[in-house]
VOPAGU-2260 file (C-alpha; in pm, 1 decimal, decimal comma):
REM VOPAGU-2260
SITE   aa  ch    i         X         Y         Z
SITE  MET   A    0   -1845,4    3809,2    -543,0
SITE  GLU   A    1   -1872,3    3652,1    -195,5
SITE  MET   A    2   -2026,7    3341,0     -28,0
SITE  HIS   A    3   -2270,1    3511,6     200,9
SITE  GLU   A    4   -2395,8    3734,3    -109,7
SITE  ILE   A    5   -2501,8    3398,3    -249,6
SITE  LYS   A    6   -2632,3    3257,7      28,4
SITE  TYR   A    7   -2870,4    3548,5     104,1
SITE  PHE   A    8   -2981,1    3550,3    -330,8
SITE  LEU   A    9   -3074,2    3174,8    -269,4
SITE  ALA   A   10   -3250,9    3223,3      68,5
SITE  ALA   A   11   -3403,9    3504,5    -133,0
SITE  CYS   A   12   -3489,8    3283,6    -449,6
SITE  ARG   A   13   -3677,9    3022,9    -163,9
SITE  THR   A   14   -3885,9    3278,3      25,0
SITE  LEU   A   15   -3958,6    3469,1    -252,9
SITE  ASN   A   16   -3971,0    3753,3       5,9
SITE  PHE   A   17   -3658,0    3990,5     152,5
SITE  HIS   A   18   -3795,0    3992,6     472,0
SITE  ARG   A   19   -3852,4    3672,0     519,9
SITE  ALA   A   20   -3516,1    3553,6     385,0
SITE  ALA   A   21   -3346,8    3809,9     602,1
SITE  GLU   A   22   -3513,0    3615,1     906,1
SITE  LEU   A   23   -3392,6    3276,3     762,7
SITE  SER   A   24   -3011,7    3443,8     680,8
SITE  HIS   A   25   -3017,9    3633,4    1065,7
SITE  VAL   A   26   -2921,4    3921,5     925,5
SITE  SER   A   27   -3141,0    4259,0     890,2
SITE  GLN   A   28   -3341,6    4316,1     568,0
SITE  PRO   A   29   -3141,8    4607,4     458,2
SITE  ALA   A   30   -2784,8    4405,7     472,2
SITE  LEU   A   31   -2983,8    4122,4     262,5
SITE  THR   A   32   -3112,4    4401,7      34,3
SITE  ARG   A   33   -2777,7    4529,2      26,1
SITE  ALA   A   34   -2601,9    4208,2     -61,8
SITE  VAL   A   35   -2855,6    4109,4    -311,1
SITE  GLN   A   36   -2799,1    4441,0    -494,7
SITE  LYS   A   37   -2400,7    4422,6    -462,2
SITE  LEU   A   38   -2428,0    4035,8    -641,8
SITE  GLU   A   39   -2645,7    4208,6    -935,7
SITE  ALA   A   40   -2394,8    4467,9    -993,5
SITE  GLU   A   41   -2127,6    4181,4    -989,7
SITE  LEU   A   42   -2320,8    3950,4   -1217,1
SITE  GLY   A   43   -2469,3    4237,5   -1480,8
SITE  GLY   A   44   -2856,2    4218,4   -1448,0
SITE  HIS   A   45   -3122,8    4224,4   -1196,3
SITE  LEU   A   46   -3182,6    3903,7   -1026,8
SITE  PHE   A   47   -3519,5    3963,8    -892,2
SITE  HIS   A   48   -3872,5    4148,5    -999,8
SITE  ARG   A   49   -3941,3    4415,9    -699,6
SITE  GLU   A   50   -4297,1    4489,7    -624,6
SITE  ARG   A   51   -4502,4    4586,3    -373,3
SITE  ASN   A   52   -4498,7    4297,6    -133,9
SITE  GLN   A   53   -4315,5    4017,1    -341,8
SITE  ILE   A   54   -4071,6    3972,0    -540,4
SITE  ARG   A   55   -4045,4    3739,5    -895,9
SITE  VAL   A   56   -3697,8    3587,7    -979,1
SITE  THR   A   57   -3656,2    3721,0   -1290,0
SITE  ASP   A   58   -3482,3    3446,8   -1606,3
SITE  PHE   A   59   -3185,3    3575,5   -1563,2
SITE  GLY   A   60   -3192,8    3515,4   -1176,1
SITE  ARG   A   61   -3324,4    3169,1   -1276,5
SITE  LEU   A   62   -3038,4    3103,7   -1491,1
SITE  MET   A   63   -2782,0    3186,3   -1194,0
SITE  ARG   A   64   -2961,3    3035,2    -908,4
SITE  SER   A   65   -2859,0    2686,4   -1096,8
SITE  HIS   A   66   -2493,4    2817,7   -1139,3
SITE  LEU   A   67   -2470,5    2967,7    -780,8
SITE  GLU   A   68   -2648,2    2683,5    -598,5
SITE  GLN   A   69   -2370,3    2444,7    -762,6
SITE  VAL   A   70   -2096,2    2699,1    -650,4
SITE  LEU   A   71   -2250,7    2693,6    -272,9
SITE  ARG   A   72   -2281,4    2268,9    -316,4
SITE  GLN   A   73   -1917,9    2243,0    -397,5
SITE  THR   A   74   -1793,0    2489,3    -129,4
SITE  ASP   A   75   -1966,4    2303,8     137,4
SITE  THR   A   76   -1816,3    2015,1      -8,2
SITE  ALA   A   77   -1461,1    2144,4     -40,5
SITE  LYS   A   78   -1479,0    2252,9     353,2
SITE  VAL   A   79   -1583,1    1900,1     451,1
SITE  ALA   A   80   -1298,8    1745,7     253,4
SITE  ALA   A   81   -1102,6    2011,4     397,0
SITE  GLN   A   82   -1200,6    1943,8     775,7
SITE  SER   A   83   -1142,6    1539,5     697,4
SITE  PHE   A   84    -788,8    1641,1     570,6
SITE  LEU   A   85    -704,2    1855,9     875,8
SITE  LYS   A   86    -856,3    1598,1    1109,9
SITE  LEU   A   87    -667,1    1305,1     955,3
SITE  GLU   A   88    -978,6    1155,4     833,9
SITE  ALA   A   89    -908,3    1013,9     473,0
SITE  ALA   A   90    -568,8    1176,0     420,5
SITE  PRO   A   91    -340,8    1074,4     163,2
SITE  LEU   A   92     -28,2     975,3     199,2
SITE  THR   A   93     248,9     817,6     -35,3
SITE  LEU   A   94     564,8     687,6     123,7
SITE  GLY   A   95     846,9     555,8     -62,2
SITE  VAL   A   96    1036,7     247,1      67,3
SITE  MET   A   97    1340,0      59,3     -24,8
SITE  CYS   A   98    1339,9    -254,3    -186,3
SITE  THR   A   99    1543,7    -398,6     116,1
SITE  ILE   A  100    1401,7    -286,3     427,5
SITE  GLY   A  101    1291,0    -574,6     601,4
SITE  PRO   A  102     900,0    -660,5     546,6
SITE  LEU   A  103     829,1    -791,7     907,5
SITE  ARG   A  104     980,2    -499,8    1076,8
SITE  PHE   A  105     848,1    -229,6     887,4
SITE  VAL   A  106     487,3    -377,1     865,6
SITE  GLY   A  107     502,9    -384,8    1245,7
SITE  PHE   A  108     529,2      17,4    1194,8
SITE  LEU   A  109     276,3      23,7     965,3
SITE  ASN   A  110      34,8    -144,4    1186,6
SITE  ASP   A  111      98,3      83,2    1476,3
SITE  PHE   A  112      73,7     372,8    1279,6
SITE  ARG   A  113    -246,4     237,4    1128,5
SITE  GLU   A  114    -391,6     175,9    1459,0
SITE  GLN   A  115    -324,4     550,6    1576,4
SITE  HIS   A  116    -468,1     690,1    1280,1
SITE  PRO   A  117    -719,6     479,5    1082,5
SITE  GLY   A  118    -809,9     799,8     864,3
SITE  ILE   A  119    -462,5     845,2     678,0
SITE  GLU   A  120    -440,5     623,6     353,4
SITE  VAL   A  121     -90,1     524,4     294,5
SITE  SER   A  122      13,3     447,5     -48,9
SITE  VAL   A  123     354,9     232,5     -29,1
SITE  ILE   A  124     588,8     275,1    -314,1
SITE  GLU   A  125     911,1      35,3    -361,8
SITE  ASN   A  126    1205,8      79,7    -517,7
SITE  VAL   A  127    1608,5     164,9    -490,7
SITE  PRO   A  128    1682,0     475,4    -318,8
SITE  GLY   A  129    1841,2     658,1    -629,8
SITE  ARG   A  130    1436,5     636,8    -785,8
SITE  LEU   A  131    1294,0     683,7    -436,1
SITE  SER   A  132    1481,2    1015,1    -456,1
SITE  GLU   A  133    1338,1    1132,5    -792,7
SITE  LEU   A  134    1007,2    1082,4    -700,4
SITE  LEU   A  135    1067,0    1279,4    -345,0
SITE  LEU   A  136    1231,3    1543,2    -556,0
SITE  GLY   A  137     945,3    1512,2    -849,0
SITE  GLY   A  138     637,8    1552,5    -609,9
SITE  THR   A  139     472,6    1187,9    -679,8
SITE  LEU   A  140     621,9    1120,8    -283,1
SITE  ASP   A  141     555,3    1268,0      46,3
SITE  ILE   A  142     848,9    1098,5     210,3
SITE  ALA   A  143    1062,1     785,4     198,8
SITE  LEU   A  144    1281,9     518,8     430,6
SITE  MET   A  145    1584,2     437,7     254,9
SITE  ALA   A  146    1973,3     394,6     293,4
SITE  GLN   A  147    2285,4     447,1      83,1
SITE  PRO   A  148    2639,8     421,0     134,1
SITE  SER   A  149    2698,9     723,2     -61,5
SITE  PRO   A  150    2582,7    1085,7      41,1
SITE  PHE   A  151    2210,1    1152,5       5,5
SITE  ASP   A  152    2100,8    1422,4    -281,9
SITE  ALA   A  153    2131,0    1757,8    -157,0
SITE  ARG   A  154    1791,2    1925,9    -193,3
SITE  LEU   A  155    1657,7    1626,0      69,1
SITE  ASN   A  156    1638,2    1645,1     454,5
SITE  VAL   A  157    1759,1    1329,2     579,6
SITE  ALA   A  158    1694,9    1215,9     954,5
SITE  PRO   A  159    1850,7     891,7    1065,3
SITE  ILE   A  160    1601,3     642,7    1203,5
SITE  PHE   A  161    1789,6     310,6    1247,9
SITE  ARG   A  162    2090,4      98,7    1219,2
SITE  GLU   A  163    2118,6    -199,1    1032,5
SITE  ARG   A  164    2427,5    -478,5    1015,2
SITE  PHE   A  165    2546,7    -654,7     748,9
SITE  GLY   A  166    2582,3   -1046,9     756,6
SITE  LEU   A  167    2560,7   -1363,0     524,7
SITE  ALA   A  168    2274,7   -1537,8     450,6
SITE  PHE   A  169    2308,6   -1910,4     429,0
SITE  PRO   A  170    2100,8   -2259,2     435,2
SITE  VAL   A  171    2012,1   -2488,4     730,4
SITE  GLY   A  172    2334,4   -2713,5     806,9
SITE  HIS   A  173    2561,4   -2470,0     627,9
SITE  ARG   A  174    2894,6   -2472,4     790,0
SITE  PHE   A  175    2862,8   -2138,1     883,6
SITE  GLU   A  176    2597,9   -2241,8    1166,1
SITE  GLN   A  177    2873,2   -2314,6    1415,3
SITE  ARG   A  178    3015,6   -1961,1    1385,0
SITE  ASN   A  179    2877,3   -1698,4    1581,0
SITE  THR   A  180    3021,1   -1411,9    1352,4
SITE  LEU   A  181    3201,9   -1439,7     951,3
SITE  HIS   A  182    3438,2   -1211,7     799,6
SITE  VAL   A  183    3406,1   -1128,2     407,4
SITE  THR   A  184    3650,6   -1369,9     298,2
SITE  ASP   A  185    3433,8   -1627,6     411,5
SITE  VAL   A  186    3275,0   -1544,8      86,3
SITE  ARG   A  187    3565,7   -1695,5     -94,7
SITE  GLY   A  188    3473,7   -2003,6    -263,9
SITE  GLU   A  189    3091,4   -2011,1    -211,3
SITE  ASN   A  190    2831,8   -1950,4    -486,1
SITE  TYR   A  191    2676,9   -1579,7    -434,5
SITE  LEU   A  192    2310,2   -1528,7    -516,1
SITE  SER   A  193    2355,9   -1135,5    -593,6
SITE  ARG   A  194    2086,8    -911,6    -494,4
SITE  ILE   A  195    2036,9    -707,6    -741,2
SITE  ASN   A  196    1864,5    -377,8    -572,3
SITE  CYS   A  197    2075,9    -431,9    -304,5
SITE  GLU   A  198    2219,2     -35,1    -239,1
SITE  TYR   A  199    2515,9    -167,3     -89,4
SITE  ARG   A  200    2587,6    -468,8    -376,7
SITE  ASP   A  201    2847,8    -232,8    -571,2
SITE  TYR   A  202    3001,2    -129,0    -172,3
SITE  LEU   A  203    3038,7    -476,6     -69,3
SITE  GLY   A  204    3177,8    -637,8    -377,7
SITE  GLU   A  205    3470,3    -356,4    -366,8
SITE  LEU   A  206    3486,1    -458,4      -7,7
SITE  CYS   A  207    3551,7    -837,5     -79,6
SITE  SER   A  208    3817,3    -704,2    -341,9
SITE  ARG   A  209    3983,2    -529,2    -132,3
SITE  HIS   A  210    4024,8    -857,8      88,3
SITE  GLY   A  211    4133,4   -1033,7    -210,4
SITE  VAL   A  212    3802,4   -1215,3    -282,7
SITE  THR   A  213    3666,1   -1313,1    -597,1
SITE  ILE   A  214    3291,6   -1344,4    -557,3
SITE  ARG   A  215    3173,1   -1624,7    -762,8
SITE  ARG   A  216    2795,2   -1520,2    -881,4
SITE  ALA   A  217    2597,1   -1789,9    -966,1
SITE  TYR   A  218    2233,3   -1608,9    -983,2
SITE  ARG   A  219    2143,0   -1260,6   -1000,6
SITE  SER   A  220    1785,1   -1146,7    -901,9
SITE  GLU   A  221    1576,2    -825,4    -809,7
SITE  ARG   A  222    1315,8   -1033,1    -642,1
SITE  GLU   A  223    1430,3   -1047,7    -257,4
SITE  ASP   A  224    1199,7   -1332,1    -213,3
SITE  TRP   A  225    1342,2   -1544,0    -477,9
SITE  ILE   A  226    1699,1   -1459,4    -358,8
SITE  MET   A  227    1558,0   -1582,9      -4,5
SITE  ALA   A  228    1432,3   -1909,9    -181,4
SITE  MET   A  229    1718,5   -1966,8    -342,5
SITE  VAL   A  230    1936,7   -1949,0     -25,4
SITE  ALA   A  231    1705,4   -2195,9     173,1
SITE  ALA   A  232    1734,2   -2440,0     -83,4
SITE  GLY   A  233    2092,3   -2457,8     -58,8
SITE  MET   A  234    2195,9   -2274,0    -356,8
SITE  GLY   A  235    2436,0   -2021,7    -267,0
SITE  ILE   A  236    2469,4   -1737,0      -8,2
SITE  CYS   A  237    2466,0   -1360,6       5,4
SITE  PHE   A  238    2508,4   -1046,4     200,2
SITE  LEU   A  239    2168,5    -937,8     373,0
SITE  PRO   A  240    2069,9    -692,1     653,5
SITE  GLU   A  241    2011,1    -835,0     928,6
SITE  PHE   A  242    1678,6    -810,9    1017,8
SITE  SER   A  243    1561,8    -948,9     631,7
SITE  ALA   A  244    1657,4   -1296,0     735,2
SITE  ILE   A  245    1319,6   -1372,1     752,9
SITE  HIS   A  246    1240,6   -1667,6     520,3
SITE  PRO   A  247    1194,7   -2005,0     693,7
SITE  GLY   A  248    1536,5   -2240,3     642,7
SITE  VAL   A  249    1761,1   -1912,5     622,2
SITE  ARG   A  250    2020,4   -1838,8     880,7
SITE  HIS   A  251    2201,0   -1530,5     917,3
SITE  ARG   A  252    2559,9   -1442,8    1092,3
SITE  LEU   A  253    2687,8   -1077,5    1097,2
SITE  VAL   A  254    3003,1    -999,8     949,8
SITE  ALA   A  255    3282,7    -838,9    1190,0
SITE  GLU   A  256    3603,4    -713,4    1109,5
SITE  PRO   A  257    3500,8    -529,4     899,8
SITE  GLU   A  258    3170,1    -454,2     998,2
SITE  VAL   A  259    2913,6    -311,8     771,1
SITE  VAL   A  260    2650,5    -108,0     891,8
SITE  ARG   A  261    2368,3      73,1     671,8
SITE  GLU   A  262    2146,3     375,1     844,3
SITE  VAL   A  263    1823,3     377,0     734,2
SITE  SER   A  264    1660,0     730,3     726,8
SITE  LEU   A  265    1405,2     952,6     685,9
SITE  ALA   A  266    1411,1    1157,4     371,0
SITE  SER   A  267    1199,6    1469,4     240,9
SITE  VAL   A  268    1235,4    1741,7      14,1
SITE  ALA   A  269    1370,0    2064,5     180,6
SITE  GLY   A  270    1182,3    2327,0     229,7
SITE  ARG   A  271     870,3    2128,0     136,4
SITE  THR   A  272     579,2    2237,8     356,2
SITE  PHE   A  273     435,5    1899,8     527,5
SITE  SER   A  274      57,8    1848,1     506,6
SITE  PRO   A  275     -98,5    1696,7     857,3
SITE  ALA   A  276     -69,5    1342,5     768,4
SITE  VAL   A  277     288,7    1350,7     688,2
SITE  SER   A  278     350,0    1531,3     971,1
SITE  ALA   A  279     184,7    1276,4    1213,0
SITE  PHE   A  280     382,7     988,5    1027,4
SITE  VAL   A  281     735,7    1189,3    1048,1
SITE  LYS   A  282     642,0    1209,5    1391,4
SITE  ALA   A  283     528,9     871,4    1432,7
SITE  VAL   A  284     866,2     711,5    1297,3
SITE  ARG   A  285    1055,5     904,2    1555,8
SITE  GLU   A  286     892,8     792,9    1813,7
SITE  TYR   A  287     835,9     439,3    1731,9
SITE  ASP   A  288    1055,3     211,9    1865,5
SITE  TRP   A  289    1241,2      47,5    1604,1
SITE  ALA   A  290    1491,0    -153,1    1884,7
SITE  ALA   A  291    1185,9    -345,8    2044,0
SITE  GLY   A  292    1081,1    -410,5    1624,4
SITE  ALA   A  293    1475,3    -508,8    1563,3
SITE  THR   A  294    1423,9    -802,4    1814,6
SITE  SER   A  295    1079,9    -935,9    1695,4
SITE  ALA   A  296    1218,0    -931,3    1322,9
SITE  GLY   A  297    1570,5   -1042,7    1410,3
SITE  GLY   A  298    1501,1   -1327,1    1617,0
SITE  LEU   A  299    1315,0   -1548,2    1362,1
SITE  ALA   A  300    1659,7   -1634,9    1147,5
SITE  ARG   A  301    1932,8   -1727,4    1365,2
């Protein structure tokens, strides 16, 4: 059955007159009559008793009327939802973000995106890159921002967004504060606070080993905020991306020779079609001035 057949039938139910129903539906009476007859053939029963100057709804017609009114309401609801979705009104987007992205820098982007697209409802899921890749491939995530030292899964499309250097985070008054840059060997002899969710944790550990440094691990935690609080309290130091050192009482110096850099990328599933909301997000990420965001975030912990 077609929607215009349902609409003509319901108009006839309201008016109990094919001529009046045709006028309300802006069609000729023969066209409306043919549509009702076709609907009766499809449903397998008479919807109306035809009399000389009027029509009456049959018992079968009354049964079908309630069902077809519901079909029409659901169709109208679907159209409104589709229009809102395509116009980015109440459009959902599920975003994956690795745990170690500097919050101030990224929240600045999300705030700008919200101002530009107030109708897009963004849900943010934090996790490590390996798990984010699984959630992307499984369809739980629409898009993800992440970095890792090893190659990404070949089933993902990965577009670099910004680069970020690693350094050492330490408390106010530490001897590192008098230095402009540091070396991986400066970790020697220091209590080290291990960031369990850091995607470069193993890479940095191997780098220290290659330079003859044994890391003296004092504490380990999955919580970035706990690690930063312990650094500020003078309990140890840790490797940290430059735009993540925003905790009060934490200072940061870049590591040079060798320099360690991570490339934060926008990842999506290869071949998967973007919704309008995801397309808008991808466009916003690519156009955002991450360098300006880096300046505002990075100036807090020097």
